[in-house]
C-alpha positions as CSV (number, residue, x, y, z in Angstrom):
1,M,-4.6,-99.5,163.4
2,I,-4.4,-101.7,166.4
3,E,-6.0,-100.2,169.6
4,I,-4.5,-100.7,173.0
5,N,-6.5,-100.1,176.2
6,Q,-6.5,-100.9,180.0
7,D,-7.8,-104.4,179.3
8,N,-4.4,-105.3,177.6
9,L,-1.1,-106.4,178.9
10,I,2.0,-105.3,176.8
11,L,5.1,-107.5,177.0
12,L,8.2,-105.9,175.6
13,D,11.7,-107.4,175.0
14,F,14.4,-104.8,175.4
15,D,17.4,-105.2,173.1
16,G,16.4,-104.5,169.5
17,T,12.7,-104.1,170.5
18,I,12.9,-100.9,172.6
19,I,16.4,-99.7,171.8
20,K,18.6,-100.8,168.9
21,T,21.5,-101.9,170.9
22,E,23.1,-104.4,168.5
23,K,25.8,-102.1,167.1
24,F,26.7,-100.7,170.5
25,N,27.2,-104.2,172.0
26,W,29.1,-105.3,168.9
27,E,31.4,-102.3,169.2
28,C,32.1,-103.0,172.8
29,Y,32.8,-106.7,172.3
30,N,35.2,-106.0,169.5
31,K,37.1,-103.5,171.6
32,I,37.7,-106.3,174.1
33,L,38.3,-109.0,171.5
34,N,41.0,-106.8,169.8
35,K,43.1,-107.2,172.9
36,Y,43.1,-110.9,172.1
37,N,43.8,-110.2,168.4
38,Q,40.3,-111.5,167.6
39,E,37.1,-109.9,166.2
40,I,33.6,-110.8,165.2
41,S,31.8,-109.5,162.2
42,F,28.6,-107.6,162.6
43,E,26.8,-110.3,160.5
44,D,28.1,-113.1,162.7
45,F,27.2,-111.1,165.8
46,L,23.6,-110.6,164.7
47,K,23.2,-114.2,163.8
48,S,24.6,-115.3,167.2
49,I,22.5,-113.0,169.4
50,N,19.3,-113.6,167.4
51,N,19.7,-117.3,168.1
52,S,21.2,-117.0,171.6
53,N,24.5,-118.7,170.8
54,L,27.1,-115.9,171.1
55,D,29.1,-118.0,173.7
56,Q,29.1,-120.9,171.2
57,F,30.5,-118.6,168.6
58,F,33.3,-117.5,170.9
59,K,34.0,-121.1,171.8
60,N,33.8,-122.8,168.4
61,E,34.9,-120.0,166.0
62,L,37.4,-118.0,168.2
63,N,38.6,-120.9,170.3
64,F,38.0,-119.3,173.7
65,K,37.5,-121.4,176.8
66,E,34.6,-121.0,179.1
67,E,36.5,-119.0,181.7
68,E,37.9,-116.7,179.0
69,I,34.4,-116.0,177.7
70,K,33.2,-115.1,181.2
71,K,36.2,-112.7,181.5
72,I,35.4,-111.2,178.1
73,R,31.8,-110.6,179.1
74,R,32.8,-109.0,182.4
75,Q,35.3,-106.7,180.5
76,K,32.6,-105.8,178.0
77,Y,30.1,-104.9,180.7
78,D,32.6,-102.7,182.4
79,L,33.4,-101.0,179.1
80,M,29.8,-100.2,178.5
81,Y,29.7,-97.7,181.3
82,T,32.2,-95.4,179.5
83,Q,31.3,-96.2,175.9
84,I,27.6,-95.4,176.3
85,E,28.5,-91.7,176.6
86,K,30.5,-91.8,173.4
87,T,28.7,-94.1,171.0
88,K,26.5,-92.7,168.3
89,T,24.9,-96.1,167.4
90,L,22.3,-96.3,170.1
91,E,18.8,-95.3,169.1
92,F,15.2,-96.1,170.0
93,V,13.1,-98.1,167.6
94,P,11.0,-95.6,165.7
95,G,7.8,-94.6,167.6
96,M,9.0,-96.2,170.8
97,K,9.4,-93.0,172.9
98,N,5.8,-92.0,172.1
99,F,4.7,-95.6,172.8
100,I,6.3,-95.4,176.3
101,E,4.7,-92.0,176.9
102,N,1.3,-93.5,176.0
103,I,1.8,-96.5,178.2
104,E,2.4,-94.2,181.2
105,K,-0.3,-91.7,180.2
106,N,-3.0,-94.3,179.8
107,N,-2.0,-96.5,182.7
108,I,-1.5,-99.6,180.5
109,S,-0.3,-102.8,182.1
110,H,3.1,-103.7,180.9
111,C,6.4,-105.5,181.6
112,V,9.8,-105.4,179.9
113,V,11.0,-109.0,179.8
114,T,14.7,-109.4,178.9
115,N,17.6,-111.9,178.9
116,T,19.8,-108.9,179.8
117,S,21.0,-108.5,183.4
118,I,19.7,-105.7,185.7
119,E,23.3,-104.3,185.8
120,I,23.3,-103.6,182.1
121,I,19.6,-102.4,182.1
122,N,20.5,-99.8,184.7
123,I,23.2,-98.4,182.5
124,Y,20.6,-97.8,179.8
125,R,18.1,-96.4,182.3
126,K,20.6,-93.9,183.5
127,H,21.5,-92.8,180.0
128,F,17.9,-92.8,178.7
129,P,15.7,-91.6,181.7
130,I,12.5,-92.1,179.6
131,L,13.0,-95.9,180.3
132,N,12.1,-95.2,183.9
133,K,8.5,-94.6,182.8
134,L,8.4,-98.3,182.2
135,K,7.8,-99.4,185.8
136,N,7.7,-103.2,185.5
137,W,10.9,-105.2,184.5
138,I,11.9,-108.8,184.5
139,T,15.6,-109.3,184.0
140,R,17.9,-112.3,183.8
141,E,18.2,-112.5,187.6
142,D,14.4,-113.1,188.0
143,Y,14.1,-116.5,186.3
144,H,16.1,-119.7,185.8
145,I,16.0,-120.6,182.1
146,P,16.6,-117.9,179.4
147,K,14.7,-117.4,176.2
148,P,13.7,-119.3,174.1
149,N,12.2,-120.9,177.2
150,S,8.9,-119.2,178.1
151,E,9.6,-119.0,181.8
152,C,10.3,-115.3,181.9
153,Y,7.1,-114.4,179.9
154,K,5.0,-116.7,182.0
155,L,6.3,-115.0,185.1
156,A,5.3,-111.6,183.6
157,I,1.8,-112.8,182.8
158,N,1.4,-114.3,186.2
159,R,2.4,-110.9,187.8
160,Y,0.6,-108.4,185.5
161,G,-1.8,-110.2,183.2
162,K,-4.2,-112.4,185.2
163,K,-7.2,-110.1,184.6
164,K,-6.4,-108.9,181.1
165,T,-8.5,-109.9,178.1
166,K,-5.6,-109.6,175.6
167,I,-1.9,-110.0,175.9
168,L,0.4,-108.4,173.2
169,G,4.1,-109.5,172.9
170,F,6.8,-107.5,171.2
171,E,10.1,-109.1,170.2
172,D,12.8,-108.8,167.5
173,S,14.7,-112.1,167.7
174,W,13.9,-115.7,166.9
175,V,14.5,-116.9,170.4
176,G,12.3,-114.2,171.8
177,Y,9.5,-115.2,169.4
178,Q,9.8,-118.8,170.5
179,A,9.5,-117.7,174.1
180,L,6.2,-115.8,173.3
181,K,4.7,-118.4,170.9
182,G,1.6,-120.0,172.3
183,I,1.3,-117.9,175.5
184,V,0.1,-114.5,174.2
185,D,-2.7,-113.4,171.9
186,E,-0.8,-111.3,169.4
187,I,3.0,-111.2,168.6
188,Y,4.6,-108.2,167.0
189,I,8.1,-108.6,165.5
190,I,10.4,-105.6,164.9
191,N,11.3,-106.0,161.2
192,S,14.4,-104.0,160.9
193,A,16.8,-104.0,158.0
194,E,19.1,-106.1,160.2
195,Q,16.5,-108.8,160.9
196,V,18.4,-112.0,160.1
197,N,15.3,-114.2,160.5
198,H,12.9,-112.3,158.2
199,N,12.1,-115.3,155.9
200,K,11.4,-117.5,158.9
201,F,9.0,-114.9,160.4
202,L,7.1,-114.7,157.1
203,K,6.0,-118.3,157.7
204,E,4.8,-117.6,161.2
205,N,1.6,-116.1,162.6
206,V,3.2,-112.8,163.6
207,N,2.8,-109.1,162.8
208,L,5.9,-107.6,161.2
209,I,6.4,-103.9,162.1
210,N,9.2,-101.4,161.6
211,K,7.8,-98.8,164.0
212,Y,5.4,-98.4,166.9
213,K,2.2,-96.8,165.7
214,F,-0.9,-97.8,167.8
215,N,-4.0,-96.1,169.1
216,F,-4.4,-95.9,172.9
217,N,-7.9,-95.7,174.3
218,Y,-8.6,-95.0,178.0
219,I,-11.6,-97.0,179.1
């Protein structure tokens, strides 16, 4: 079992890595798209978000213009505030709640690094207070170029990892993996049943996990 201690920096993606948000986001988008007599299948949604091209799908497959896509995203964000209290699809990745508790208990350096905006992250934080135990966050507003660019993770390392002997990165998407590749010591990929890039990850130097189970040592 992998041991984690105060000499480590833990970098965590959010969507799909801490909480399984895919179905919730898909449900919200389809509620908005239905107003336009459109929809996106869950399979197409997963492929799009895992490769960071959801806007391209809306444009190329559903024939929306750029301004319409911005409007749909805004409507979807607004809908999340009410739907989060009703949905039954949101759940933490197995072992994550205990993982968060151990990060706090053992004073482990960490940072959540996400392409998601602070506005949306705050919705989740309010609904799941345990997320507030994770003190360090880098959201979409904090950097210029989104994943798969490494800018966001380099920013996290510069802030929290300068004196750490080992940096561990946790992701679930291909674009997230590309952002981590080459700048951390170990990469862990959440290998869920919905992982659309499983075969690609098998060819890479990553650790595929389906739950968080690590030893924490206070030193």
